[in-house]
Structure formats: structure tokens, C-alpha cells
C-alpha positions as a LaTeX table, in Angstrom:
\begin{tabular}{lrrr}
\hline
Residue & $x$ (\AA) & $y$ (\AA) & $z$ (\AA) \\
\hline
Met1 & 96.94 & 100.48 & 99.60 \\
Asn2 & 97.38 & 103.04 & 102.77 \\
Val3 & 97.89 & 106.96 & 102.53 \\
Leu4 & 99.91 & 108.24 & 105.19 \\
Ala5 & 101.02 & 112.12 & 105.92 \\
Ile6 & 104.35 & 113.86 & 106.89 \\
Ser7 & 102.65 & 113.99 & 110.44 \\
Ala8 & 103.05 & 110.00 & 110.77 \\
His9 & 107.05 & 110.67 & 111.32 \\
Arg10 & 107.55 & 114.26 & 111.70 \\
Gly11 & 106.23 & 115.97 & 114.70 \\
Phe12 & 103.88 & 119.18 & 114.04 \\
Pro13 & 102.15 & 121.33 & 116.63 \\
Gly14 & 98.72 & 120.53 & 116.84 \\
Val15 & 98.19 & 117.68 & 115.03 \\
Ser16 & 99.35 & 114.93 & 117.56 \\
Val17 & 96.34 & 112.33 & 117.52 \\
Phe18 & 96.25 & 112.90 & 113.46 \\
Gly19 & 99.94 & 111.85 & 113.48 \\
Gly20 & 99.58 & 109.32 & 115.81 \\
Ala21 & 96.86 & 107.83 & 113.54 \\
Lys22 & 99.03 & 107.93 & 110.42 \\
Ala23 & 101.76 & 106.66 & 112.23 \\
Ala24 & 99.71 & 103.44 & 113.32 \\
Val25 & 98.76 & 103.10 & 109.64 \\
Ala26 & 102.39 & 102.87 & 108.63 \\
Ala27 & 102.74 & 100.08 & 111.38 \\
Phe28 & 99.48 & 98.39 & 110.12 \\
Thr29 & 100.95 & 98.44 & 106.45 \\
Arg30 & 104.08 & 96.77 & 107.57 \\
Thr31 & 102.52 & 94.34 & 109.76 \\
Trp32 & 99.39 & 93.36 & 107.53 \\
Ala33 & 102.16 & 92.59 & 104.72 \\
Ala34 & 103.84 & 90.19 & 106.72 \\
Glu35 & 100.69 & 88.35 & 107.96 \\
Phe36 & 98.81 & 88.40 & 104.43 \\
Ala37 & 101.80 & 87.82 & 101.98 \\
Pro38 & 101.70 & 86.53 & 99.45 \\
Ala39 & 97.70 & 86.23 & 98.73 \\
Val40 & 97.75 & 90.28 & 99.43 \\
Arg41 & 99.85 & 92.83 & 98.99 \\
Val42 & 99.67 & 96.10 & 101.39 \\
Asn43 & 101.81 & 99.17 & 100.56 \\
Ala44 & 101.42 & 102.58 & 101.38 \\
Val45 & 101.95 & 105.97 & 100.04 \\
Asp46 & 103.43 & 108.67 & 102.46 \\
Leu47 & 102.38 & 112.19 & 101.24 \\
Gly48 & 104.58 & 115.44 & 102.00 \\
Thr49 & 103.07 & 118.46 & 100.44 \\
Val50 & 100.56 & 117.60 & 97.89 \\
Arg51 & 99.31 & 120.19 & 95.66 \\
Thr52 & 95.59 & 120.53 & 95.31 \\
Pro53 & 93.80 & 122.57 & 92.94 \\
Leu54 & 95.15 & 125.30 & 94.87 \\
His55 & 98.72 & 123.73 & 93.97 \\
Ala56 & 99.44 & 120.88 & 91.54 \\
Gly57 & 101.43 & 117.63 & 91.99 \\
His58 & 98.53 & 115.24 & 92.76 \\
Glu59 & 99.29 & 113.48 & 89.42 \\
Glu60 & 102.62 & 112.06 & 90.90 \\
Val61 & 100.76 & 110.71 & 93.69 \\
Ala62 & 98.18 & 108.85 & 91.66 \\
Ala63 & 101.42 & 107.42 & 89.53 \\
Val64 & 102.81 & 106.06 & 92.36 \\
Ile65 & 99.46 & 104.51 & 93.75 \\
Ala66 & 98.78 & 103.32 & 90.17 \\
Phe67 & 102.17 & 101.74 & 90.25 \\
Leu68 & 101.54 & 99.91 & 93.49 \\
Ala69 & 98.49 & 98.70 & 92.56 \\
Ser70 & 99.80 & 97.44 & 89.12 \\
Asp71 & 100.99 & 93.88 & 88.35 \\
Ala72 & 104.29 & 95.59 & 87.70 \\
Ala73 & 104.91 & 95.81 & 91.35 \\
Ser74 & 104.02 & 92.31 & 92.00 \\
Tyr75 & 106.72 & 91.71 & 94.57 \\
Val76 & 106.52 & 95.27 & 96.31 \\
Asn77 & 105.00 & 94.45 & 99.84 \\
Gly78 & 105.15 & 95.86 & 102.76 \\
Ala79 & 106.62 & 99.51 & 101.36 \\
Val80 & 105.90 & 102.78 & 102.43 \\
Val81 & 106.77 & 105.22 & 99.43 \\
Ser82 & 107.51 & 108.72 & 100.14 \\
Val83 & 106.04 & 111.07 & 97.53 \\
Asp84 & 107.24 & 114.47 & 98.67 \\
Gly85 & 109.87 & 115.74 & 96.42 \\
Gly86 & 112.69 & 114.81 & 99.04 \\
Lys87 & 111.44 & 117.43 & 101.15 \\
Phe88 & 110.40 & 115.43 & 104.40 \\
Ser89 & 111.60 & 111.75 & 103.64 \\
Thr90 & 112.89 & 110.03 & 106.63 \\
Phe91 & 112.25 & 106.40 & 105.57 \\
\hline
\end{tabular}
């Protein structure tokens, strides 16, 4: 399971290296899924604004990660799932 950030596919000033690295993780996710299937499933969760103790939406992120890691998602491979409330999704 990989974790991305909105900067992987949306430009923000001052975070070009971070955004580039997260975009690479998205590419790795899809490539590894193709290379290692069906023995290994590789998916990613793409985070928008996530509530931390200062906010509060991390339970939804955890639920998506738990689903993708579970047997219920046994046929999901190479997915990049956005958990952002629809604010930033571009996939």
C-alpha cells in the first residue's frame, strides 16, 4: 500500500520535489501492480486535505486503506484511490 498526496498531480509552489516524488510513487504503484500480479497486489491512497488532530477525517483514510488491504479487495490491483472529499480528484 502506497500513500500519495495531492501534490502528485496538482502543482503547488514550493513543493516541486515532494510532488515529483509522490508522482513517482503513483507510477511505481501501477508498474509494480503489473509486474507482480497476481502474487502481490499494489495499490495507493491519494490524500487530499486530511484532518489531523487539528482537524478530523483520518478515519475515512484508514477505512479505505483497510479495505484495500483486505480480502474484499482481492481483485483490486494498480488502483490509486483518492480520499479527498472530491476537492482535488483528477484521476
